[in-house]
N, C-alpha and C positions, 0 to 999 in steps of 0.2 A: 502516537507518536504525532506531532503536528509541524514537519518541516515542509515548507511550501518552496514554489517556482514562480517563474515570469511567465508571461505570455496569457493571461488571465482572460477567460471569454465572458460573452457575456451573461449576465443571470439569469437563471431560470428558476422557473418554482419546483419544486418536489414533486416529480411523476404524478399527474393522475389523481389527485386524492378523488375518493369515490364519493365523499360527501362530508361536508363542513357541518360541523356539529358544534353551537356556541351551549355551553350547558356552565348557567349560573352556579354558584357554591351549593344552593339547595338540592340543584338536579344532581350534581356530582355525588353529594350523600346517597340520594337516592338511586342511582345508578350503580354505585361502586361498593355502596356498604360503607363506606370510610368516611371519619370524621371530615365536615365541611370546611374547604378551603378555598380561596380564591381561584376563579376559573383559570386554565391555562391563557398565556399570550397569545392570543391568534392572529395571523397572518391574514390581510386580504385575499380573499380566493379569486384566482385570476385564472381560471382553468383554459380557456384560449389562449394562455401564455406558460402553460405548464410544459416545461422540456420532459420528455419521455425520459423512463427509468432505464440505466443501462442494465446490462443481462445481470451483473452480480448483484446492482440494487435490488433488481424485481425478483430475484431468489431471497435475499434477505427480506424486503417488504412483505413477500407472502410468509414467510417464518416467523415476523413482528407478528403477523395478524393470527397465525395460528399460536404463538406463546400468549398472544393476548387473551383469548379465549381459554386457554388452559388453567388460566388463574382462577377460573370460577371455582376451581378444586381447592379447596382453602389449605388442603395436606400438602398438596403440591405448591400452591403458593407461597405456602408458609417456610417450605423447602427451598424454592429459589431466590425467597429474601432474604433466608440465614446464609446462602452461598453469596449474594450479590453483596450482603455487607461484610463478609467475611474475606472477600477476593476482590484484586483490582479486576480480573476477569475471569467468566467462569465459560468452562469447558459445558455448553449445553449438552452435547450428546452423551458425554462421562455422566452428567450428571441424572439427566433423565433415563439414562440405561440401567441404573443402581434404585432409582426411584420406585417406593412400593404402591406410590399415591396414580391411581387409574388414570388421571391426567399426565402425567409423567411419563408414562407407560407409553401413551398413545402419543405423545409430543414426540417421544423417542424415533418413532419411524420418520415423521416428518423431518425432523432433525437428519435422519439419515440419508431421506430422500436429497435434502437440500443438500448436504457435502458431497453427495456425488454430482449433481448438476453444478455445483462450484467447481470442482477439480475440472469438469469439463469446460466450464466457462473460461478457465484461466488457461487451459491447455495443460494440465497437470495430470500426472499418473495417477491412474484409479487408487493406487494404494497410498494416496498422498496421506491420510488420515482425516481427523477431525480439523476443519478449519472455522467453525463458527462458534462465537464466544457471545457471550451478554455480558454486560456491565452497567453500572450505574452513568447517567448521561454525565452527572456532577456531582463532584462530593458534597456540595452544598444539598442534595437530595437524601444524603443518608438518614436525617432527623426525622423528616416526613416519613419516610421508609420505614425505620423503624419503630415507629408509632402506629403503623398499620394503615398508612395511606395506600390504597390500590394503584400501583404505578400505570401509566400508559406505556405500551411499546412501539419503538420505531427502527428502521433500519439506520445504520451509521452509513451517511454518505460521503462519495468519493469527487463530488464535487465541490470546490470551494465557496463558488459563488453561488449555491441555491440559496432562496432567501425564506424558505421554507420547508416542511416536511411532513410528511403523512405519519401519527402515530394512531395507534390502535388501544381502544379501551377493552372491557372484560365482554362487553356484547357484539364483539366484532365491529363497532362502529370508528369510522375514520374521522378524526380531527386534524386542522393544519395547523402545525406550530412554528410561530414564526423562528427563524436560525440565529435573529441577532438578538434574542431576551430568553432566558431561562426559562421555560415554563414553572407555574406555582406547583403542578404536581410532578412527583417524581417520575422519571422516565426510565425504562431499559431501553438501549442500544443492543441490537444485533449488529455484531461487527464482525471483521474476518481477522484470523490470525495473521496478520500480514508478516510476521516473522517467520511463523512457519511457513507460510506461503511462498514467500522469498526464497527461502532455503531450497524447498522442492523446485520453486521454479527457474532458479538457476541453474539447478541440474539438467533441467529441461533445455535450457536454450544452451546450454554450452554442448550437450550432447545429439541435439537438432543442427546449431550451427557446421559441427563437425562431419554430422550425415552431411550435411548440404554441400562440405566442400570448403567452408572456410577453416581457417586455423584457430584451434581453441584448445585447453588444457585438456581438454576431453580427448581430441583427436588420439587415433590409433598409431599414429607414426610420430615418432621424435624427431625434434627440429636437429637440422646438421649441426654440426658443431660450427660456433660464432668464429669469426675474426675479428681481430680489431680489440677496441678497450674494453669491450664486455667480456672477451674471451679469459679463460683461466682453466687451470686444473686443479686449482684450491677453492673456488670460490665464485661467485657471481654478483656483478653489481646490479643494485635495485635503485626504485627511487622511494622515498619514504616520506610519507606525510606525518609531518609532527604535530600540526595544528591545523584545524578545519573549521569553516563557520558558516552558515547560511543566514540570507537577511533577514529581518524581522517582520512577519505580518500577521495579521490579527485575522482569527479564523470564528465559524460558528460552531457554538456546543455540539453540533449534528454530526462533525466530522468526523469519519472513521480514522482507525488507524492505517500509518503508512511505514513503508521501511526504504531507505536507499541504500543503492548499490551503483557501482560503476562501471561502463564499457571501456576499456581500454583496448585502444583500435592502433594499428600498424601494419608492418609489411613482413612478416614471419622468413626466418631463416631461408624457406624453399621458395620466395617472392611471390607468396600466396598472401591476400588479406588476412590477417589476424584479428580475433576479439577474446578477450578476457576480461573475465565479470571476478569483481571485487565486490564482496556484501559489505556494508557500513552500518552495524545493526546500532552501533553506539550515537547514530546521530537523530537523535529524539527532538529537539526544540529548537526555534529559529532562535537567531539573536544571542545563541548561545556559542562560546569558544572550548571546543573540544581539542584533546591531546592524545590521539591514538596510538602516536609512532606505528603507524601500519605499512607495511610495502604494498607501494600501489601499482608499480612497474618492474618485473622481471626482465632486464634486458639482454638478457642470454637467448630468450626467445623471438626477437627483433633482428631485422637485417641492418636497417639504421640507426642513428643515434637519435632518432624522435619517435613519438608515439602521440596520440592525442586520448582525450578523456571525454567521456559525456558521464553525465552524473544524471541519473532517472531516479523514479520513484513508483513504488508499485504501492497505489492507496486502493489495493482491491480490485482494481480492472485490470490489468494488465493479463493479457493473455500470450504465454511464453511461446506457444509455439508459432502463433501468429508472427509475433513480434522477429523469432528466429526468420522465419520464412522473409519477411519484408528487408531485413539485416544483407540474408544471404544473398536474396536478388539484384541489392545494389551494389554489395560489393565484388560479387562475382563478375559484374561486368569491365570490373576495372583490372589494369595489368601493371606489372609493374615495369618501369621504363628505364630502369636503371638509376634512377634518384627517386629522393623521398618525395612522394605527394601525400596531404593530409586527405585520410579518409571519414575525417567527423563529419563534413557536410553530405557524404553519403548516408552515413548512419541518420543523420537529422532527417533528410529527404525522404528514407523510407519509413520513419515513425507516421503513423497514420494521422490525419491533419485532427481528428477529432481530440488526439492526446495533447492537442496544444490549446483546445478550448474547453469544452464541457468537463474533459478527464484530462489534465494536463499533468502528465508524467514526466515531461522534461524538466528536468532541475536547472542545468547550466553546461557549459561543456568550455575545454582547454583544449587550443592549438599548440603543435610543437611544441610539445615539453622533451625536454633533452635530459641525458643523463646526469650530463654535468649543472642544470638547474639547480638552484638553492636561494631562498627566500619566497618571498610572498607572491604566489598567480591570482590573479584575480580572474574569473570567469568572464567567457565571452557577453553573458546577458547580463553580469553585475550581480546576478545572484547569489553567488557563492566565492567563496578564497577558500584558499588553501597555503601553508607553508610547508616546501618541501626540501629537501634535502638527498646526495646522494648518500648511498649506505650500501657498502660491503658484506655480504653474506657468507662467510665461511664455512666451506665444509667440513664434517667430522673425521 
């Protein structure tokens, strides 16, 4: 997915390449056993300005090297090539687990370890399952891969502003590839299944917030019956998104997948700050309008006729337990004063600074959304917009 947001960081190099290997076409053939092709476009190597890899990128990078080395096994290499050509994303754990090739079986253990480390890094439950996948970096590489050109393997990065990435060849050597130019050789990217991770992560977020005392849908106590316009015995008023879009922005080919979600904040019926999470799996591309007709706010849950919305992105690096602790620490210092006070600033203040820089997971925010709002609302940062309308949900 290629949704992006504001507050960009200073660009950095993809972390700490071990070596810069410049291979001419003949050397590539000798090293890989593949037909001679032009050398990959290589970025200037400026190790002194290298940005460190994040925890999740480091896990992906280590697995990328292990995967590259495993391709020396021709039988396993052929199995992986067929899977990459036949699917947009390959479940690396499932494929290596059922492989009969020695290298595939050895890689399965590395993938299992990486999945476990990744779940820990993202604050997910141990039973979250396989989160790592392999995909071809760009469809234009399919022809060379199908002809038997051996690919490099790299980690998909979560930082939009990286101008290079470390890729690995079958001999375990590092190559620094420019992020703004597609390399001549095919490249496998080790990526995170962000859709699966987000679903598991929002469950953790809801549960942890409830455990810490913030009102959520996962809370054990039901809200008291509302009064006023939202109250009814045969239904509930909601706010529905009829259309939504994010600003257009060009991205490097090395960018990993991402998933958008919303944090809806307001005061619960019990006067305690409340956060409801809303997953938005359809938001795939910038510069495109989507028509989800998705319920965003359930006004039955809120004391006042106002709520705030923060749009966030999991591009691989989000740790949901840390996010829950940060949000809870900020919101639980606030008390209901009998009049609506926006909570969005407290949520934004709780987000670590790094999420606005190297790993900018903040997309946009909307203040004081009311039940009566209808029409287009542009986010405070100008990076997103949505058209909303009141929507009555009847009970059966």
